[in-house]
The first five atom37 places (N, CA, C, CB, O) and aatype in JSON, in Angstrom:
{
  "aatype": [20, 20, 20, 20, 20, 20, 20, 20, 20, 20, 20, 20, 20, 20, 20, 20, 20, 20, 20, 20, 20, 20, 20, 20, 20, 20, 20, 20, 20, 20, 20, 20, 20, 20, 20, 20, 20, 20, 20, 20, 20, 20, 20, 20, 20, 20, 20, 20, 20, 20, 20, 20, 20, 20, 20, 20, 20, 20, 20, 20, 20, 20, 20, 20, 20, 20, 20, 20, 20, 20, 20, 20, 20, 20, 20, 20, 20, 20, 20, 20],
  "atom_mask": [
    [1, 1, 1, 1, 1],
    [1, 1, 1, 1, 1],
    [1, 1, 1, 1, 1],
    [1, 1, 1, 1, 1],
    [1, 1, 1, 1, 1],
    [1, 1, 1, 1, 1],
    [1, 1, 1, 1, 1],
    [1, 1, 1, 1, 1],
    [1, 1, 1, 1, 1],
    [1, 1, 1, 1, 1],
    [1, 1, 1, 1, 1],
    [1, 1, 1, 1, 1],
    [1, 1, 1, 1, 1],
    [1, 1, 1, 1, 1],
    [1, 1, 1, 1, 1],
    [1, 1, 1, 1, 1],
    [1, 1, 1, 1, 1],
    [1, 1, 1, 1, 1],
    [1, 1, 1, 1, 1],
    [1, 1, 1, 1, 1],
    [1, 1, 1, 1, 1],
    [1, 1, 1, 1, 1],
    [1, 1, 1, 1, 1],
    [1, 1, 1, 1, 1],
    [1, 1, 1, 1, 1],
    [1, 1, 1, 1, 1],
    [1, 1, 1, 1, 1],
    [1, 1, 1, 1, 1],
    [1, 1, 1, 1, 1],
    [1, 1, 1, 1, 1],
    [1, 1, 1, 1, 1],
    [1, 1, 1, 1, 1],
    [1, 1, 1, 1, 1],
    [1, 1, 1, 1, 1],
    [1, 1, 1, 1, 1],
    [1, 1, 1, 1, 1],
    [1, 1, 1, 1, 1],
    [1, 1, 1, 1, 1],
    [1, 1, 1, 1, 1],
    [1, 1, 1, 1, 1],
    [1, 1, 1, 1, 1],
    [1, 1, 1, 1, 1],
    [1, 1, 1, 1, 1],
    [1, 1, 1, 1, 1],
    [1, 1, 1, 1, 1],
    [1, 1, 1, 1, 1],
    [1, 1, 1, 1, 1],
    [1, 1, 1, 1, 1],
    [1, 1, 1, 1, 1],
    [1, 1, 1, 1, 1],
    [1, 1, 1, 1, 1],
    [1, 1, 1, 1, 1],
    [1, 1, 1, 1, 1],
    [1, 1, 1, 1, 1],
    [1, 1, 1, 1, 1],
    [1, 1, 1, 1, 1],
    [1, 1, 1, 1, 1],
    [1, 1, 1, 1, 1],
    [1, 1, 1, 1, 1],
    [1, 1, 1, 1, 1],
    [1, 1, 1, 1, 1],
    [1, 1, 1, 1, 1],
    [1, 1, 1, 1, 1],
    [1, 1, 1, 1, 1],
    [1, 1, 1, 1, 1],
    [1, 1, 1, 1, 1],
    [1, 1, 1, 1, 1],
    [1, 1, 1, 1, 1],
    [1, 1, 1, 1, 1],
    [1, 1, 1, 1, 1],
    [1, 1, 1, 1, 1],
    [1, 1, 1, 1, 1],
    [1, 1, 1, 1, 1],
    [1, 1, 1, 1, 1],
    [1, 1, 1, 1, 1],
    [1, 1, 1, 1, 1],
    [1, 1, 1, 1, 1],
    [1, 1, 1, 1, 1],
    [1, 1, 1, 1, 1],
    [1, 1, 1, 1, 1]
  ],
  "atom_positions": [
    [[97.84, 74.68, 125.34], [99.26, 75.5, 124.93], [98.89, 76.15, 123.45], [100.82, 74.3, 124.78], [98.6, 75.46, 122.48]],
    [[98.94, 77.34, 123.43], [98.86, 78.35, 122.49], [99.75, 78.28, 121.37], [99.03, 79.51, 123.08], [100.94, 78.13, 121.65]],
    [[99.42, 78.36, 120.14], [99.94, 78.0, 119.08], [101.11, 79.8, 118.83], [98.44, 77.48, 117.83], [100.6, 80.91, 118.68]],
    [[102.25, 79.58, 118.86], [102.87, 81.05, 118.47], [102.66, 81.7, 117.09], [104.38, 80.99, 118.58], [102.62, 82.86, 116.68]],
    [[102.56, 80.56, 116.57], [102.23, 81.2, 114.78], [100.83, 81.64, 114.89], [102.3, 79.83, 113.26], [100.6, 82.51, 114.06]],
    [[99.89, 81.38, 115.56], [98.97, 82.14, 115.41], [98.36, 83.54, 114.98], [98.85, 81.99, 116.02], [97.62, 83.93, 114.08]],
    [[99.03, 84.11, 116.05], [98.25, 85.69, 115.72], [98.95, 86.3, 114.63], [98.32, 86.89, 117.06], [98.44, 87.2, 113.96]],
    [[100.32, 85.75, 114.38], [100.91, 86.39, 113.12], [100.35, 85.58, 111.86], [102.61, 86.34, 113.15], [100.7, 85.95, 110.74]],
    [[99.57, 84.56, 112.0], [99.0, 83.91, 110.54], [97.2, 85.06, 110.55], [98.68, 81.38, 110.78], [96.49, 85.23, 109.56]],
    [[96.96, 85.6, 111.85], [95.78, 86.25, 111.19], [96.26, 87.26, 110.73], [94.64, 86.58, 111.95], [95.52, 87.7, 109.84]],
    [[97.53, 88.12, 110.95], [97.44, 89.19, 110.56], [97.6, 88.88, 108.54], [98.64, 90.11, 111.52], [97.03, 89.49, 107.63]],
    [[98.48, 87.86, 108.49], [98.59, 86.88, 107.03], [97.26, 87.04, 106.79], [99.09, 85.1, 107.08], [97.12, 87.63, 105.72]],
    [[96.09, 86.74, 107.39], [94.74, 86.63, 107.02], [94.15, 87.98, 106.25], [93.96, 86.32, 108.33], [93.4, 88.23, 105.3]],
    [[94.81, 88.57, 107.06], [94.33, 90.38, 106.39], [94.55, 90.34, 105.01], [95.41, 91.92, 106.98], [93.73, 90.43, 104.1]],
    [[96.55, 90.09, 104.96], [97.0, 90.11, 104.24], [96.22, 89.16, 103.09], [98.09, 90.02, 104.68], [96.22, 89.64, 101.96]],
    [[95.81, 88.35, 103.2], [95.54, 87.81, 102.25], [93.66, 88.54, 101.49], [95.74, 86.19, 102.83], [93.21, 88.82, 100.37]],
    [[93.32, 88.56, 102.47], [91.97, 89.56, 102.01], [92.46, 90.38, 101.22], [91.18, 90.43, 103.1], [91.98, 90.53, 100.09]],
    [[94.02, 91.41, 101.87], [93.9, 92.57, 100.89], [94.39, 92.04, 99.44], [94.84, 93.89, 101.41], [94.26, 92.74, 98.43]],
    [[94.89, 90.89, 99.42], [95.78, 90.74, 98.01], [94.06, 89.7, 97.18], [97.99, 89.39, 98.34], [93.86, 89.52, 95.98]],
    [[93.67, 89.5, 97.69], [92.12, 88.8, 96.89], [91.39, 89.85, 96.62], [91.04, 87.73, 97.82], [90.67, 89.72, 95.63]],
    [[91.32, 91.15, 97.35], [90.78, 92.03, 96.99], [91.43, 93.21, 95.43], [90.66, 92.54, 98.33], [90.81, 93.8, 94.55]],
    [[92.88, 93.09, 95.74], [93.68, 93.64, 94.92], [93.55, 92.84, 93.51], [95.03, 93.66, 95.55], [93.58, 93.42, 92.42]],
    [[93.41, 91.6, 93.66], [93.6, 90.4, 92.98], [91.76, 91.06, 91.2], [93.21, 88.44, 94.77], [91.49, 91.14, 90.01]],
    [[91.34, 91.25, 92.49], [89.85, 91.24, 91.81], [89.3, 92.19, 91.38], [88.93, 90.88, 92.49], [88.32, 92.12, 90.65]],
    [[90.21, 93.96, 92.02], [89.85, 94.77, 91.65], [89.23, 95.49, 92.5], [89.42, 94.53, 90.84], [89.33, 96.71, 92.37]],
    [[88.44, 94.95, 93.57], [87.87, 95.63, 94.21], [88.18, 96.35, 95.37], [87.19, 95.12, 94.31], [88.94, 95.74, 96.13]],
    [[87.78, 97.64, 95.81], [88.02, 98.51, 96.77], [87.31, 97.77, 98.0], [87.51, 99.97, 96.41], [86.6, 96.76, 97.97]],
    [[87.75, 98.62, 99.17], [87.15, 98.92, 100.58], [85.83, 99.33, 100.51], [87.87, 99.98, 101.33], [84.89, 98.83, 101.14]],
    [[85.8, 99.94, 100.0], [84.16, 100.79, 100.01], [83.12, 100.15, 99.12], [84.22, 102.48, 99.38], [81.92, 99.96, 99.28]],
    [[84.14, 99.83, 97.9], [83.34, 98.58, 97.3], [82.54, 96.99, 97.85], [84.28, 98.19, 96.52], [81.44, 96.45, 97.95]],
    [[84.01, 96.77, 98.09], [83.82, 95.36, 99.05], [82.78, 95.63, 100.55], [85.66, 94.83, 99.68], [82.57, 94.61, 101.2]],
    [[82.13, 96.94, 101.1], [81.3, 97.43, 102.15], [80.48, 97.85, 101.3], [81.78, 98.38, 103.17], [79.51, 97.77, 102.06]],
    [[80.26, 98.05, 100.82], [78.95, 97.76, 100.12], [78.36, 97.03, 99.48], [78.7, 98.24, 99.63], [77.18, 97.3, 99.25]],
    [[78.98, 95.76, 98.89], [78.55, 94.25, 99.01], [78.12, 93.62, 100.07], [79.42, 93.51, 98.72], [77.27, 92.73, 100.08]],
    [[78.87, 94.19, 101.24], [78.42, 93.54, 102.46], [77.02, 93.9, 102.98], [79.36, 93.84, 103.5], [76.17, 93.16, 103.48]],
    [[76.99, 95.65, 102.64], [75.84, 96.06, 103.55], [76.47, 96.4, 104.65], [74.77, 95.04, 103.86], [75.7, 96.61, 105.58]],
    [[77.67, 96.54, 104.92], [78.14, 97.53, 105.97], [78.8, 98.52, 106.09], [78.6, 97.19, 106.61], [79.63, 98.75, 105.21]],
    [[78.68, 99.22, 106.93], [79.53, 100.86, 107.05], [81.39, 101.01, 106.36], [79.68, 101.23, 109.2], [82.05, 100.97, 107.4]],
    [[81.81, 101.06, 105.86], [83.16, 101.25, 105.47], [84.29, 100.93, 106.79], [83.24, 102.83, 104.91], [85.24, 100.18, 106.58]],
    [[84.12, 101.42, 107.83], [84.52, 101.89, 109.38], [84.07, 99.83, 109.94], [82.97, 103.82, 110.33], [84.78, 98.98, 110.49]],
    [[82.95, 99.79, 109.56], [83.29, 98.29, 110.27], [83.78, 97.07, 109.44], [81.99, 97.72, 110.94], [84.1, 96.05, 110.05]],
    [[83.9, 97.1, 107.77], [84.5, 96.26, 107.6], [86.0, 96.73, 107.46], [83.91, 95.63, 106.68], [86.72, 96.04, 106.73]],
    [[86.36, 97.45, 107.88], [88.06, 97.8, 108.16], [88.37, 97.44, 109.23], [88.58, 99.2, 108.15], [89.46, 96.92, 109.44]],
    [[87.43, 97.65, 110.2], [88.47, 97.25, 111.78], [88.12, 95.77, 111.64], [87.87, 98.05, 113.75], [88.45, 95.0, 112.54]],
    [[87.51, 95.35, 110.61], [86.96, 93.68, 110.65], [88.45, 93.04, 110.33], [85.52, 93.14, 109.2], [89.13, 92.19, 110.91]],
    [[88.64, 93.88, 109.06], [90.24, 93.4, 108.59], [91.18, 93.65, 109.13], [90.73, 93.77, 107.53], [92.07, 92.81, 108.99]],
    [[91.55, 94.99, 110.09], [92.68, 95.06, 110.6], [92.8, 94.51, 111.88], [93.05, 96.2, 110.58], [93.75, 94.73, 112.63]],
    [[91.72, 93.69, 112.17], [92.05, 92.84, 113.14], [91.2, 91.33, 113.23], [91.88, 93.67, 114.35], [90.27, 90.8, 113.83]],
    [[92.0, 91.12, 112.42], [90.83, 89.13, 112.18], [90.68, 88.28, 112.93], [91.23, 87.93, 111.23], [89.93, 87.31, 113.0]],
    [[91.79, 88.87, 113.76], [92.35, 88.05, 114.93], [90.49, 88.12, 115.58], [94.02, 89.02, 116.1], [89.78, 87.11, 115.56]],
    [[89.9, 89.72, 116.21], [88.68, 89.15, 116.49], [87.48, 88.83, 116.13], [88.47, 89.46, 117.0], [86.56, 88.36, 116.79]],
    [[87.55, 89.21, 114.66], [86.54, 89.17, 113.76], [85.53, 87.67, 114.25], [87.31, 89.13, 112.12], [86.04, 86.67, 114.75]],
    [[84.31, 87.81, 114.02], [83.69, 86.49, 113.89], [84.04, 85.62, 112.86], [82.43, 86.62, 113.79], [84.57, 86.2, 111.92]],
    [[83.87, 83.97, 112.67], [84.07, 82.96, 111.48], [83.35, 83.99, 110.73], [83.41, 81.25, 111.51], [83.92, 84.86, 110.07]],
    [[81.78, 83.83, 110.87], [80.85, 84.09, 110.21], [81.5, 85.34, 109.43], [79.61, 84.22, 111.03], [81.88, 85.15, 108.28]],
    [[81.62, 86.38, 109.91], [82.14, 87.7, 109.47], [83.33, 87.73, 108.21], [82.75, 88.35, 110.81], [83.29, 88.46, 107.22]],
    [[84.12, 86.99, 108.47], [85.22, 86.43, 107.58], [84.7, 85.43, 106.73], [86.37, 85.83, 108.35], [85.54, 85.05, 105.9]],
    [[83.81, 84.97, 106.67], [83.14, 84.21, 105.71], [82.88, 85.18, 104.65], [81.89, 83.51, 106.23], [83.42, 85.47, 103.59]],
    [[81.89, 85.57, 105.31], [80.97, 86.84, 104.78], [81.92, 87.3, 103.65], [80.63, 88.21, 106.03], [81.81, 87.15, 102.43]],
    [[83.05, 88.0, 104.49], [84.19, 88.96, 102.83], [84.33, 87.57, 101.87], [86.64, 89.75, 103.4], [83.83, 87.51, 100.75]],
    [[85.02, 86.59, 102.44], [85.42, 85.65, 101.38], [84.29, 85.69, 100.17], [85.58, 84.13, 102.04], [84.32, 85.97, 98.97]],
    [[83.33, 85.28, 101.05], [81.88, 85.32, 99.65], [82.06, 86.32, 98.84], [80.17, 85.63, 100.14], [82.43, 86.36, 97.66]],
    [[81.8, 87.0, 99.48], [81.58, 88.51, 98.76], [82.59, 88.96, 97.72], [81.65, 89.68, 99.86], [82.35, 89.71, 96.77]],
    [[83.89, 88.31, 98.07], [85.05, 88.65, 96.81], [85.07, 87.34, 95.75], [86.88, 88.87, 97.56], [85.88, 87.32, 94.83]],
    [[84.4, 86.57, 95.9], [83.84, 85.27, 95.53], [85.35, 84.39, 95.68], [83.01, 85.29, 93.82], [86.2, 84.18, 94.81]],
    [[85.33, 83.92, 97.26], [86.7, 83.75, 97.14], [86.18, 82.65, 98.27], [87.95, 85.11, 97.39], [85.16, 82.55, 98.96]],
    [[88.09, 81.4, 98.05], [87.61, 80.2, 98.87], [88.14, 81.02, 100.53], [88.59, 78.35, 98.3], [89.29, 81.4, 100.74]],
    [[87.12, 81.12, 101.4], [87.88, 81.58, 103.11], [88.98, 80.2, 103.61], [86.22, 81.72, 104.72], [89.96, 80.71, 104.15]],
    [[89.07, 78.88, 103.6], [89.98, 78.15, 103.76], [91.06, 77.93, 102.84], [89.5, 77.28, 104.0], [92.23, 77.67, 103.14]],
    [[90.45, 78.07, 101.48], [92.13, 78.97, 100.74], [92.88, 80.2, 100.96], [92.02, 79.35, 99.4], [94.07, 80.36, 100.71]],
    [[92.18, 80.94, 101.39], [92.67, 82.71, 102.14], [93.54, 81.95, 103.73], [90.49, 84.2, 102.83], [94.67, 82.33, 104.04]],
    [[92.97, 81.14, 104.35], [93.28, 80.68, 105.38], [94.56, 79.94, 105.25], [92.29, 80.02, 105.82], [95.47, 79.77, 106.07]],
    [[94.42, 79.57, 104.11], [95.98, 78.1, 104.43], [97.01, 79.24, 103.97], [96.12, 76.03, 102.95], [98.03, 79.38, 104.64]],
    [[96.76, 80.16, 102.73], [97.71, 80.83, 102.2], [98.3, 81.42, 103.12], [97.39, 81.58, 101.31], [99.52, 81.52, 103.05]],
    [[97.5, 82.02, 104.34], [98.18, 82.75, 105.35], [99.06, 82.45, 106.01], [97.62, 83.07, 106.07], [100.1, 83.03, 106.33]],
    [[98.3, 80.66, 106.44], [99.15, 79.51, 107.63], [100.2, 79.26, 106.52], [98.14, 77.71, 108.31], [101.08, 79.31, 107.39]],
    [[100.87, 79.05, 105.46], [101.7, 78.94, 104.01], [102.87, 80.07, 104.52], [100.63, 79.49, 102.29], [103.87, 79.53, 104.97]],
    [[102.89, 81.25, 104.53], [103.32, 82.5, 104.69], [103.93, 82.54, 106.18], [102.16, 83.51, 104.4], [105.1, 82.69, 106.54]],
    [[102.61, 82.32, 107.02], [103.13, 82.82, 108.78], [104.52, 81.72, 108.9], [101.51, 82.3, 110.45], [105.56, 81.99, 109.49]],
    [[104.29, 80.68, 108.31], [104.92, 78.82, 108.81], [106.8, 80.06, 108.2], [103.95, 76.31, 106.93], [107.92, 79.54, 108.22]]
  ]
}
């Protein structure tokens, strides 16, 4: 059975990435540059974390010097 909280948690994950960027003073263009991807690609991945590959989410977290499991846990807490 599908978890009804899952889609909201993924939306919350995008919010957590945005919050981490703000905490670290990193803009979306700067993050895209760190990752070596076009701004539009990064924007799409963050807009739709549900469709993003796990390795892409890990790379984003690493570029922010953040822990993906911690960001996901925060997202789950907020979604509950």
